[in-house]
C-alpha positions as MATLAB code, in Angstrom:
seq = 'MADIQKIETPYGTVTAEKVTFYANGRLKTAEPLEPVFIQHSTGLYIAYDNTPLKDEEHLPTLELDESGKIKALRTVGTGLICMSSTGKSMRIGAQWRPDPRDTGADVLIPIRIVFSEDELCVTDSDGKVIHIPLSDYDINVDYLTDNIVMSSGCGDCSTCSTCGSCDGGCSI';
ca = [
     110.921   34.156  -34.414;
     113.314   31.475  -35.656;
     112.151   27.886  -35.977;
     114.298   26.229  -33.285;
     114.503   22.441  -33.340;
     116.192   19.681  -31.355;
     117.655   17.131  -33.747;
     119.266   13.771  -33.009;
     122.583   13.363  -34.839;
     125.523   10.952  -34.622;
     127.129   13.697  -32.496;
     124.307   13.959  -29.982;
     121.226   16.138  -29.716;
     121.673   19.469  -31.498;
     119.548   22.530  -30.764;
     119.533   24.545  -33.972;
     117.718   26.825  -36.360;
     117.763   27.065  -40.167;
     117.680   23.269  -40.340;
     117.531   21.297  -43.607;
     117.186   17.555  -44.117;
     118.004   14.980  -46.778;
     115.184   12.922  -48.321;
     116.191   10.059  -45.974;
     115.309   12.290  -42.985;
     118.875   12.819  -41.799;
     120.221   16.240  -40.945;
     121.844   18.066  -43.868;
     122.596   21.565  -42.523;
     121.954   23.571  -39.369;
     122.877   26.664  -37.401;
     123.589   25.311  -33.884;
     122.558   27.562  -30.996;
     125.265   26.064  -28.790;
     128.622   24.398  -29.449;
     128.428   20.965  -31.101;
     131.377   18.642  -30.578;
     132.312   16.731  -33.731;
     134.679   13.761  -33.519;
     136.763   13.240  -36.654;
     139.838   11.090  -37.271;
     141.976   14.266  -37.017;
     140.522   15.387  -33.671;
     137.553   16.792  -31.805;
     136.101   19.939  -33.393;
     133.656   22.531  -32.088;
     131.051   23.484  -34.691;
     129.872   26.884  -33.549;
     129.545   30.405  -34.904;
     127.957   32.903  -32.535;
     129.395   35.953  -34.262;
     127.295   38.921  -35.407;
     128.032   38.002  -39.032;
     126.721   34.423  -38.876;
     123.381   35.409  -40.375;
     125.160   37.151  -43.245;
     127.230   34.095  -44.086;
     125.660   31.972  -46.779;
     127.292   28.738  -45.660;
     125.864   26.589  -42.871;
     127.752   26.266  -39.583;
     127.143   22.506  -39.544;
     126.889   20.350  -42.668;
     126.616   16.549  -42.679;
     126.573   14.068  -45.537;
     123.649   11.694  -46.130;
     125.170    9.034  -43.881;
     125.503   11.517  -40.992;
     129.274   12.074  -41.216;
     130.682   15.560  -40.918;
     131.039   17.262  -44.292;
     131.902   20.827  -43.235;
     131.704   23.194  -40.290;
     132.306   26.817  -39.353;
     134.017   27.467  -36.057;
     135.330   30.174  -33.798;
     136.279   27.637  -31.111;
     138.574   25.280  -33.002;
     141.865   26.054  -34.646;
     144.400   23.823  -36.336;
     148.107   23.364  -35.820;
     149.448   21.550  -38.882;
     152.954   20.064  -39.046;
     154.268   18.708  -42.343;
     156.751   15.869  -42.722;
     159.207   18.441  -44.129;
     159.027   20.608  -41.000;
     156.636   23.228  -42.371;
     154.053   24.290  -39.831;
     150.983   26.480  -39.884;
     148.438   27.592  -37.340;
     144.923   28.435  -38.518;
     142.135   29.814  -36.348;
     139.402   32.418  -36.258;
     140.836   35.939  -36.310;
     139.596   39.424  -35.418;
     139.165   41.554  -38.531;
     137.495   44.896  -39.372;
     133.728   44.460  -39.623;
     132.836   44.155  -43.334;
     129.621   46.056  -42.555;
     131.745   49.200  -41.964;
     130.749   49.596  -38.320;
     134.285   50.621  -37.371;
     134.553   47.689  -34.971;
     136.565   44.504  -35.250;
     134.630   41.232  -35.390;
     135.704   37.628  -35.039;
     135.637   35.899  -38.432;
     135.214   32.103  -38.188;
     137.117   29.573  -40.236;
     135.360   26.968  -42.364;
     136.671   23.405  -42.529;
     135.597   20.964  -45.252;
     136.409   17.318  -44.493;
     137.257   14.724  -47.139;
     138.930   11.326  -47.072;
     142.375   12.661  -47.942;
     142.451   16.326  -46.903;
     141.035   19.169  -44.891;
     140.163   22.242  -46.904;
     140.156   25.332  -44.673;
     138.930   28.801  -45.523;
     140.630   31.179  -43.110;
     139.313   34.453  -41.697;
     140.651   36.350  -44.715;
     138.902   34.056  -47.216;
     142.109   32.254  -48.214;
     141.514   28.578  -49.081;
     144.164   26.236  -47.668;
     144.350   22.576  -48.718;
     145.884   20.342  -46.056;
     146.631   16.839  -47.381;
     146.322   14.354  -44.504;
     149.168   12.284  -45.967;
     151.541   15.273  -45.654;
     150.474   16.842  -42.340;
     149.942   15.867  -38.737;
     146.890   17.772  -37.519;
     146.557   18.942  -33.931;
     143.280   20.532  -32.937;
     143.720   23.755  -30.980;
     140.825   24.841  -28.746;
     140.058   28.547  -28.826;
     137.252   28.517  -26.267;
     137.930   32.135  -25.282;
     136.736   33.041  -28.789;
     133.336   31.510  -28.062;
     132.874   33.658  -24.970;
     134.447   36.810  -26.453;
     132.462   36.702  -29.686;
     129.183   36.289  -27.821;
     130.066   38.971  -25.330;
     128.789   37.002  -22.341;
     132.044   37.198  -20.363;
     130.647   35.124  -17.495;
     132.648   31.901  -17.401;
     130.964   30.804  -14.153;
     127.850   29.837  -16.132;
     129.684   28.242  -19.061;
     128.542   24.767  -20.054;
     130.661   24.405  -23.203;
     132.202   21.108  -22.173;
     129.236   19.950  -20.116;
     131.248   19.157  -17.013;
     133.069   22.298  -16.012;
     132.850   24.181  -12.758;
     133.439   27.657  -14.115;
     136.617   26.926  -16.050;
     136.708   25.158  -19.379;
     138.350   21.746  -19.207;
     138.787   21.318  -22.942;
];
């Protein structure tokens, strides 16, 4: 059985497994068992990967720096709409792809977002690394909450507590 812990973070209490800590006692990495909402200057992100492949990924779903700020996250519930000053736009979000385990099924592949002072570095569902300079792009966070339900297979929105205040429909 997994070692499940409740950890206090700058983003609230996180219930997670596969938890590591820095020497100062702060959370370093974790696999959240429920969505964790992360506020960043570019928007509110949902750190969550409930896909069948999450245990085969070798990167943590939630990674903080020693001060407790978000360093990186994997997500199926947050996408990005990026608009450049030159009019170029791109939309990045978790996508359904053939299962790399050769099951014949399609699986939802999360995106990974690494946060730095001057850019977001996103690895998309195909493994392509995309650098998004914050000085060149306006970032709009796009909520893909259907992906959270669909990838877990629960399908019962009446019991959803993703946003903590819904009455059967997500208000994000």
